[in-house]
N, C-alpha and C positions, 0 to 999 in steps of 0.2 A: 803579678796584676799591673795594672796601667789603666792609665786615666783617660779618654776619648771626648774631647772637647769637653773639658773639664765636668761633664754633666755624667755621660757613664762609667760605669767601672769595668775593666775587663779583668777575667781570671783565664787566663791561658793553663787547659788541662795538658794540652800536647798539640804538635805543629798541627793537626789536622781539628781540632775542637777547641771553643772557646766560649764561657760563660759569660754573658752580658748582662750587668745589672744595672739598673736604670728606676727612675721614678717619673710620675706623669707630669706634664705632658712631653713626655722626650719625643725626639723622632732619631731612629737610627738607619743612617745609608752604609750600604754596601754594596762591594763590588763581586764580582767572580757567581761561579757557580755552586751552590752551599744547599745543606738540607738544612732547614729550620724548626725548631721544638719548643713550643712554649712550657716552660716549667711553673712561672707563679704570675697569675694575670693573664689578662685578655689583650691580644694583639690585633692591628691589621695590615696585610699586606698587598696592597693592588685590588681593595675591595673586600678580599678574602678576609673574614674572623677567624684565628687561631687562639685557642684556650688549649690547656694543658689537658685535656680530653681528646683534642684531636692528636693525629698522626704526625710525624715529622712530614715537612713539603719541600717539595726542592723547588729553586726561582733560579733563575737565569737572568743577574745584574751585569750590562754588559757595556762598558763604557761609550761604545760607537751606536748603540741601541738606545738604552733607555736604564739609568742610575735607579735602582730600586731602593724604597726604604720601609723600614719598620715603623709602624705607628701604636703609640702604647695607647689603649682605651681605657678611659675611666672605671676603677674598679673600687668596691669595696673588699678588703681582704679580712679574714677571720683571725683563724689559729696562727700563730707561728709557725716557721718550715719546720718538721722534723729532720733533725740533720741524719739520720739514719737512712728512713726512707728515699731522702733527695740523694745519696750518695749511691746505694743500691737499685734504683730506680734509672738511674743516668751514669750509671758504672764509671764512678767518677771517687777517687782515693778519699777516706775519709778523713784525714788530716786535711785536704782541699775543702770538705764539703763543711768542716767544721769550722773551718777560716771564713768562708765564704757568710755561714748562715751568722756567725757572732758579728760581721761588718755589715748585715743589711737590716734596714730598718722594718717595721711594720706595714710599709706602704712601698718597700721595694717589688719591682718586676724584673723576673730573671728567665733569660731565654737562650738555649742552647744552640750555636750556630756550628755547623760540621761543614768540613770539604766533602762534597758528593763524590763519591767512589767513581762514576762515570765521568768525571771533568778531567781528569789525565786523559781519558780516551777521545774526548772530545779536543783537548788542543792538540793531541798528536793529528787528530784527521785534520784541526786548521794548518799547523806546521808541513802537513803532506802535500797540501794544497795550495801551500803559500799564501794562506788567508790573512798573516798576522796582523796585516794594515787594518783588517776590521775588527777583531780581536784582540785585545789589547792583553798580556799573557800574566792576569791576576792571579790566577789559579796555582799560579807554580811558586809563586812566594808566601812566606807564611798567614794561614790565615787571618793574623791578629793584625795583618797592616793592609787587609781587605775592607776592614772597616775605617769609611773615608768622611771627610769634611761634607758637609751640604754643597760645596760651593759648584760643582759639576755642573754646566749651562745644561747636560742631556737627562738631569735627574728628573724623577716622576712625580708631577704633582697634579694633583685633581682637580678639578675646577669645582667650587663652590656650589654648584645646580646640581652635580651629579649625584647627590646624598638624596636631595628631594626630588628628583627624578626615582630615585631606586625609592623612593620611600610612596610615592604615588603608587605604586605595584601592589604594596603590603595586601592592600583591601580587594587584589583582583584575582580571581581564580584562574588558574591556567592562561595568562597572559601572553601576547604575543606582539612582541616589539620588533619595528624595522627601525634601521640606522640609516641616514642618505646624511649626506654631505658630499663636498666636493675631493680630488684628490688630496691627500695629503695633510688632510684636516683633524684627523685624529680618528676616524672610526674604529678601526683595530684595537686603539687604545682603551677607546669606551666602551668597545663590546668584550674587551676583557674583563675590565671592572665591573660591570653590571651582572655578565656570567660569573664573576667572583662572589660577588653579592647575594646574588640569588642564589648559590649554591649553602649559603648558610641556612637557607630555610627550605631548600627544597635537593632531595640526593642526587636528582640529574636532570640536565639541561637540555634542549634539544637547540641545536644554531644550523641554519640553514644559509650556507654560505654562498650566493649569489654574485659574488664578484669572481671572474675568472681570470683576471688578470694580476690583482694581490690577494690569492689565496690564503685564508688562516691558517687552514690544517692539511692542503694537499699541495700536489706539484702544480702551477698554473694551467689551466687550460680546462677544467672542470669545474661543474655545480656540485654541491655535493651538502649531505646531511649528514651531520655529527651529532652524538650523543656524549654530553662533558659529565664527568662526575670527579674530576680532580681540578682545583684552581689553575687558572691558566696564568702562570709569574714567570713572562719569559716573552723576546721576541717570537714570532711565528713557526719557526723553524725547531723551538724548543717544544713545541705541543703536534707535530704532526704526528697524524694520526691515520688508521686503516676507517674511512666513512662507511656508515651504514649503507648510503646511495651514493653513488658520484655517475652525473651525467658529464660525458666525453662533448665539448664543442669545439675542440682542436685550434682554438684562437683564446688572445687574452683579451681581445674586446669583442663586443656582439655584432660582428662585422653581420654574421646571416641573423637577424632579428627573427626571425620566424621559427629559426632550429633554438633560438635563445630563449624563447618565450616555451614553446613545445616543451623544453627540456625542464626550465622551472617550474611547469605546469605539474608534469609529470612526479617531479620530486614533492611537492606540494601535495598533491594527491595521496602520495604514500606517508606522509606524515598523519595527514588527516585522517587517514583509514589505520593507522599503527600507533600514533605516540601525540592525540588531541587531547591527554591527559597533566599532559605534564607543561611549563611554561618554555613560550619559543623566542629565541633573538636571529632577527635576519639580516645579515649584513649583504651591501649591494654597493655597485659599481660606484665609481666618482664622477660619474658621466653628469653634467647638471644641465645641458643643453638639449634642444631639440628632441633626437631620438633616447638619449637618457630619460628624459620626462616622461615619455610615450612610455617606454619600458618600465619606469616605477611605476605607473598609473598601473599599467596590467599587473604589476607584482602586489599592489594594493588593493586591487578588487578581486585578485585570487586568493589572497590570503585573509584581507578582513580584518587588519589588524588591530590590537586595542589600545595602541599607543604606537605615534612615529618620532624619532628625534630627529631634527632637522639643526645639524652643525653647521655655524656660519664662521667664515674664515673673511680675512683682510687683505687674500690675496687674488680677488678676483674670480674664486672658484666656486661662487655661490648658486643657490635656484634664483632666479630672477624676482621670485615671491614666494612669501610661505607658503607651504605645502599643503594647502586648506583643500578639501574637498570641489570649491567652489573654483578656484584656480585651475586644478588640475582636469574640471569638467569644461571650463572656457575656453582653457588654450587647447584642449583636445575634445572634438566635437562626438567623437564616439565614446567619450568616456563621461555621457551624462550621468549613467546609474550609479556615479562614484557621490554624488549627491546623497544617497541613502546610507555610506557608510558613516559610521560615528565614531571616530577614534580620537584621542586627546592628542593634540599637537605640542611636543615641547621644543624649544629654541635654546640653544645652548651656543656659546662662541669657543672657538678654537683653541686648544691650549699647546699647542704641539710645543754499525750498520748492519743491518742483518741481511747477509744475500748468499745466494745461492746460483750456482750457474745450472741451467735446467737444456734439456733436450727435448725439441719437440717436433713434431714432420710437418714438412713444408707444406705439403697437401691438406692439413686438418685446419689451417689458415685461409684466409683472406687478406689481402695486404691492401692498404688502401693510403696514400699520400696525399696530403692537403695541398692547396687549397683551390677552388676554381674561381675563377672570374670571365667576366665577360670578353676578353680580349684574349685566351687562350688559344692558341693551334694545338689540335690534339695528333698525337704521334704516337702508333702503336709501340706497347711496350712489354719485351719478354717475361717469364716468371725470374728468368738469371737477372735481368736487369733491374727488376723490381727490389729483388734479395738486394743487389748491391746499393740500390739508393738506402735502402733502412740500416745496412751495417755499419756499427758502430755509432748509431745515433741513439736518441732515448725515443722510446715509441709507448704509446697507450694502447691496454688489452682489454677490451673489449668484448662485450656482447652485443649483437645486432639487435635491436628490439625493432617493435611495429615502427611504421612512419619513416623510416630512417634514424632513430633515434639510436644513439650509442651508451649503454651502460658501459661507464670504466671500473674494471675492476681491480686497477691498479697500474702502474709503470714498470718498464724494463729498458733495459742496455741491451741492443741487439751486439754480441761478442764473435758473431760468426757464423758462416751457416759454409753445408756440406753438402755440394751439389749432386754427388754421386749418392749418398745416403738418403737426401733429400729433408735432412736435419737443420733446425735453424737452434743456435746457442745462444742462450739469453739468462742476464743475469738479473733477479727481480726479487725482491720481499716475501712475492707470494708462493703460495704454496704449490705442491706438484699437483695435489686436489684440486686447488683452484683454478690451475693453468689447465686444466684440462676440460675446464669448463668455458674457456677461453675461443671464440671463433674469428675474432677480427683482431688484426694489427694496423693499428694508426698511426703514423708520422705526419707531424704538422710542421709546415714552415716556419712558424715564429717560435715554436717550442722547442728549444734546442740545448745539449750541452755548451756549457764554457769551453772557449778553447782550451784554458789552463788546465781541464780535465784531461785532455789529452797531452798536453806537452809537460805535465809533471808526469808523465808513464814514461819517457823517453829513456832516460838514464837507465830504469828498470829490464827495458826491451834490448834485445838483442837484433830485431830488425824492427823497421818502420810500422807503425800504425798505416792499415789498410786505406786509401783515398787520404790521406792528408799528407801535406806539403808543409815544410818546414823551411825550407829555404827561399825567403822571398827576394828572388831575383827578377821578377816581373810584377804587375800590377794583377794577373790572374791568380798569383799565389800567395798576396795579401789578407790579411784574416778575413772574415766576413763581416759587415759593419751593416747595420738597422738601416735603411732609408726604403724611403716611397717607392723609389724607380728598382726596387729590386726584381730579380726573376726568379718565379715562385713555379717548383715543379708537382704535379698529381698525378697520380694512378686513377684513375676514376674508376667504379665496381665492372667496367667495360675492358678493365685490362688497358687503359690506354694514359697516356703520356702527354702532360698538357704544360706548354712552357710560356 
C-alpha cells in the first residue's frame, strides 16, 4: 500500500497491476501504456465514460505528447464491496482483497490499472529505431511509479466549453460536426474528446478525415473514412487503423485543389449512401486563409453539417472572421448557396507491426511517381528505371477509379525487384487477397520514409542498402532536406520522367 499525492491509496498486486482507491472529486494522472478497468464507481478518461460494466480499455499516456488523467465522476453508491466477488472477478489474492475492502469507505472509488501486454513490443520498436528522445521509457519502470503528480506541462486539460458543446448534440439525431481551426490549435485533441463522449451513447461513430497532412488514423497523403467503436486514448499513432475508404492524393497539402475536392466528394457520397444513420465528425486541414477557406466552404456545402466548431488561437492562425454562412458566401462569390445552410457555430479557444513480404508481378502494376508541375521537363523512362525509383521507398497501393481518382487500399515498402522474373517484393500489412485487387503503385515526392529507418538497418546487413549513401563526402550525399526549391521526379501515365 502507498499514498499518492495524499489523496489516492495504491495497492500493488504485482509489478504489473495496481488497484487505486480514491474519493470524489480526485484526478489521477498516469504515464505509460496501460489497461484500465473500473471496479467501483464511474470514471472519465479524455471524454470516455468508464463504468464497471465496461471492458478494460487501453490508454497511451506519453510524456512527449499528452499526459492523460482519470477523473472521478459523481456517483451514488449502494451496498458495500463483496470481498469474495472482488477477489475472484479481478484475480486478486483473498487476503489483499480483504485488506482493501476493510480500508475502503462507502464513498471509495476503485480502479484497476495494469501494464499493457503490448507495451514491451512498443518500447522495443522505439529502441530499435532510436526514438527514445520522443518516448520516455516509463513502461520499463514498476507500474506504481507511473502514477505521477499533475505538474507535467503536457498534461491533458479539457476546456470548460467542451462539455457544453457535447451536450448540444444530445437532442440531435445523426449529427454531423465539422472541426475547424489553424495548425496546432488542438483540433485532433478535441476530435478525440468528442468522439469518446459520443461513444458513451452510440455504439459507433463515423470520422471523415480530410486532413492529408496530419492524418489521425492513417499515413499522411490520403483522405479517409473510419468507423470508431473503441475510445481514442492517445496520440494518432496509437489508433492507426484500416479505413473503410481512403482516397490517395499524394501530397500533405491540397496543392491540386480539384483532386482534393473530387476525392472528398467521393467519400462524402459513399458515407451518405451507407452511413447516414450514425453521427459524423469531420476533421479538416489547418489552412485558414484564401484556398483553405474556399475548400472549407466546399466541404460545408457538400456535407451540410448540423454543427461547426471553430477553434481560435492567439498564434495568428485564425480565420479572419467567424465561419457563418454570410462570411463564407461574401468572401467567395460562387458560394452564395451557403446562405441556405443552417448549422450551429460553436466558438472555442485553443488549449493547447504486423507485415509480410509479398511477391507480385511487375506487369500487373501501373507505376506512377508524383508529382507534376508547370515547369517540368519530360524525359522518357524505361520500366527498369521506374522500378529503380520506387525501390526501397514507401508507396501507396491503389485502384485507379474513374476521372483519375485513386482509391488507396493501404501502404507498403518496396524491398526489391527481380528484373528476370519480373516480380516486385513488397512489405505491407495488406493480405495477399487484398493485393490481388491493386492495379496501381504510386510514390509521392513528399511522403517518404525517414532516413533513420535506413540507417538503423546498417548494422544488421552484410551489404549496403541499394541507392543509399552513408558517406557524406560531398554535398550530393547530404541527407535530403525539405525546401521549396527541391527537384521532384514523376513518371506520368505515359511512362515519362519529369524533373
